[in-house]
N, C-alpha and C positions, 0 to 999 in steps of 0.2 A: 517554704516549709522550715519552722527552725525545731532543732531535735539538740536533748540535751543528754547526754550519757555518761555518769558517773560509772568511777571504778577505783578501786583498792589499789587493780594492777596495772601498776603503767613503769614507765621507763624508770630508772634503768635498769627491769629488771628483764629478762629476754623469757619470752616463756609462750604459749598459744595462745592467752590470753590477750596478750600486747598485740600479737600478730595481725589475729584474729579482727581486733578494733580496728589495726591502724590500716589493714585492707578494707573491710567495711568503709569506713570514715575517706577513702579515697576515690572509692564507686559513689559512695552518699555524694558526695561530690560532683559529681558529674551526673550525678538527678539534680539536681539543682535544690539539694537540704543542706540546711547551713546548722553545723555539728557544733556544739558546743561542750567540752571535756570539764568536767570535776575529778581531778584525782591528786593525788597526794603530793604533789608540787604542787598545788594549791595552799598549802598549810604547812606547819613547821610537824615534823615526822620523826618517829624512829624506830631503827632496828626493831626487826621482829625479833625475837629469843630464839635462836637455836639456826633461824635463817635471816641473818642480816639485811641479804639483796631484798628482802620485802619491808617495805615502809610502812609502820603503820601512824594514821595521821593523827594528828592532837589537837581538837578542835573539838566546838558545840555545837548544837543545831544552831543557833540562831546566828552563824557565822555560815554554816551547809544551806539553809534555809534562804540568805542574802545572795548568795551567789547562783543558789535555783532560780530566784525569781527576776537578778540582773539579768540572768540570760533568756530570759523570758521566751520560753518554751513555749512550745504549741504538742512537743511528744516528749515522753520522759523513759530512758531504761537505764533502768540499776543491771549495769553487771557483774556484781559480786556482794557478798555477805558480809565483808568485813568493816570496820567503824564505818566507812560513808556511804559505803549502802544501806546501812543501818539507819542513819543519819538523815539520807536521802530518806528513805522507807518511812519514818514516822513523821516526815515536812509531807509528805504526797498523802499517806494516811491522814494524816491527823486536816488535811487541805481538802479532801474527798478528790484531790488528783490524782489521775487512772497513770498507769504505769506501768511496763514490762520488764519484766527480769531473765536471766539467764544465768546455766546453771554449765557453769565451765570445766569446774573442778570436783573433785569428790569432796567435796568441804569436810567431811564429817572423818572420812577416814585419814586424809591430810591432818585434821587437829587433833586426831585417838593417834597415831604416829609419834606426836611429837610432845603431848599434857595428857593425861589420866582420867578422861573424860569417857563416860559409857557411849558408845554410837546409839544408843537409842537416844539419848541426850542429845546429840547433834542431830540427829536427824528429827527430833521434834523441830528443835528450833530451824531448820531448813524447810519442814513445811508449812512453820509460824511465817517464816521470812518468806517463801513461793508463794502464797498462796492468796497474799493480799494485792498481788499486781492482777491484770490483765490476760498477761501474756509468760507464762516461762518460759525459756525456749532453750533445746537441748540439740545436741549434734548429730543422734541418729537413732534410729528407729528403736533399736536395742536397748540402749540408755531409755527413751521414753516408758518401754514397756518395764522397765523395772522400777523408774520411778511412778508410776500409777500405779505399780502392787505396795508401791510404800504411803499411796493416800497423795502426794501431792500435785497432783492437778494442775487444770489450767495450762498444758504442755504443747508446745507448738514445734513442731522442727524448723533450726537452722540450719544447714549444712555448712561446708567450707571449702574454701577455693583456692586455688593452686597460681603461682606464676609459670606459665610454662614459658616464657620467655628467657626470664632469668633462670630459672632450672630444666636444662635440658639436658641429653645426652652428647660426651664429649669425647674426644680421644683419650685411651687410657695409656699411662704411663707404664711398662715393664715391674719397676720395683716404686709403686706410689709413696710416697714417705719415707722413701730405701727400703720399703720393707717389703719381704716376699709376700706372695699372691697364693691362694684370694684373701682380699682385706674385707672382715666383716667388722663394720661398721656399724655405731649406734650415735643418734645426737639430741643431744637436750640438759636440763637439768642435773647437775649431779645429787642426788638429794635423795632421802630414805624411800619416798615411795616411787621412785620409778624402778627400785628390783633389778641396780646392775647387776649384784651378785649373781645374779641368774646366769647371766650373758656371761660373766668373766671369771667365772671358775668350769666354766665351759672345756675340755678336752675338743680345740677345733685344730685343723688344717690351717698354715699359714700363720697370717696376723691379725691382732684388735686394733681397734680406732676408736677414741672419744672423744667427740667432740663436745666442746660445754664448760661450764663452770657450775659451781655450787656450793654447798655447803660439807660436803661430804669428798670433794677434790682432794683435799688434801692426802688424807685418809686411807681412801680407792687406792691411790697412784702409789702409795705406800707398800701398799697390800699388793698390788700387783706392779711388779715392775718389770714384765714383758710385756704389758701393755702401753700404747702410745696416748696421751692425755695431751690433744693439742691447745685446751684452752679454746675460747670462745673465737669462731669467727660469723663473719657478716659477710651478705652480698653476693659479689661473683668470688670472691674466696672463698666463701661457703659452698656455693654451687657447685665451683670447680671439684671440690674435697671431696662432696657427693657423688659425683660422677666418676673417683677414681676408686669407689665402694665395689668389690663382685656382689653383695650381701647386706643390705640394711638390718639389721636386728631391734627389733621393740622388744623389749623384757618386763615393761609395767604390764601390771594389770588393774591400774587403775584411770587410766587416763579415761576421759572422754569421750574421746577423738583419736589425736594424734597428726598435727600440721607434720611433723617431721616422717611422718609416713608418706606422705603426699608430696613432699619434695624429695624425696630418694625415688619413688616412683617415675614423677615426672625426671627424675636424672638419669631413669631408667635401670634401676637398681630394683634387683629382686626384693623377696620383703618377707623377714622371719617374725616370728611372733605368736606369741600363746591366742587359743581362741576367744578373746574378749570382747566385750564392747569397746570398738573403735577397729581394729586389725577385722573383725569380723565383717562388720559397716563398707569398709572399704575395700578390703582385697576380696573381692567378689568374684574376682577372673582366679581360677588354680595355675595359669601359666604364669601373672603375676607375684606370685611370692606363695610361701606354704604357713599354715596355721598349724600346731601340734602341740599337743597339750607335753610333751619332749620338746623344750626347745631347743635344743643340738639336734632333734632328727630335723628340726624343722629349717637351722641352719643348712643342714647340710641338703636338704632336699631343696630347698631355693637355690643352691649352685647349679641346679639343673633348669631351673625358669628360665622365662625370656625376656631380655632387657626391651623388645620391641611392646610386648604381651604387659609389660609394668608403665614403659612411656604410654601408651595408649589406652589404658585403664586413669591414669592420671589427667587426661585432655579431657573425660568427662566430669571430672569436677571445675566449677566457673565460679570464680568472685562476682560476677555481674548477675547470674542466677542464685549466689546465695545473697547476695546484698539485697534483690529485691524480697527474696523470701525474708527475710531480718525487715525489712520497711512494712511489709504487709503484716506480720508480728507486732509490732509499733503499731502501725493505727488501728489494730484490729482490737488489741489493747484496751484503745482509747476510748472506743463500740462498744467494749465489754465494760467500762466503766460507767460509762453515762446510763448502760443497760440496767447497773447497779444501785445507782444514783437515784432514776429512778422508781425502780422495786423499793427501795427504801422510803420514797417519799409516799410511796400509794401504802405501804405498809405504816407509816407514820398515821399518815390521813384515815384511813381505816381503823385506827384504837382511836384515836380521838372519836370516830361515829357512835 
């Protein structure tokens, strides 16, 4: 079986979309699926204004069509709503080729935070984009309900997993990073949509640590000189850093899941977050974290949560199970496409009678 995945989010970006696709691809390979990637790395690209880490591909429909044809896919998945996703969608619709999509990020909110475009217009675009596919994958039940209310439709669940061998509880230093405990940590892109000031402004005991990079890092590190900004960490270095935290703080209100929540839980670190999509779907055991509209209250409450409960909760998430969900959805999207084609042919035939 050959699967082509089209995504505007790819290396050198470090985010949940990229990590989710990478981990899914690794599991798909074990299942005997051959995956071809169409990413900005295949074309000339330019930095996105206000967010240079994101590359916008400079290409046309003919080149994207050629790459798709050469990959000879049995199945097509379009992961993002950006330029490449748009061109791939155009080719699929024109040639009546079934495809699936995924809603990784709150695209309308992210664009509206940077450009003066009404949310209603952006959600109209999202509906138009995703409803053409046979299945639009979302990470959580709460997001599925939300998007159903916005009439996006064709929604199917695709959860996420965690590498519990890489991310695991480790011995804790008395003064990690040379800082006094408790350590309140967050990990991720340092950008406006992550709502970091909601965490950095809190009056908390001990120390605050931010791991990651992004367009707002210079401004926030200057604004909060008492906070340690470490930059990006990867692999075992990142896992070791997680394990030193006493509480993982997730201040975002716009993420659709929160892979970093799973990484923290797997490291035995209780989570503090707002009760919004993502955290409410993951932190289902009150012993593993605290959700509260008052983030400071959540942080202080999480100090009393169980590191064992956090780890146990993380172990319920698996990449093999999540990847089976993904593949089932892509296959169902193709079947849905065949049903649509059959209905169109019947409708055309009836119109001729």
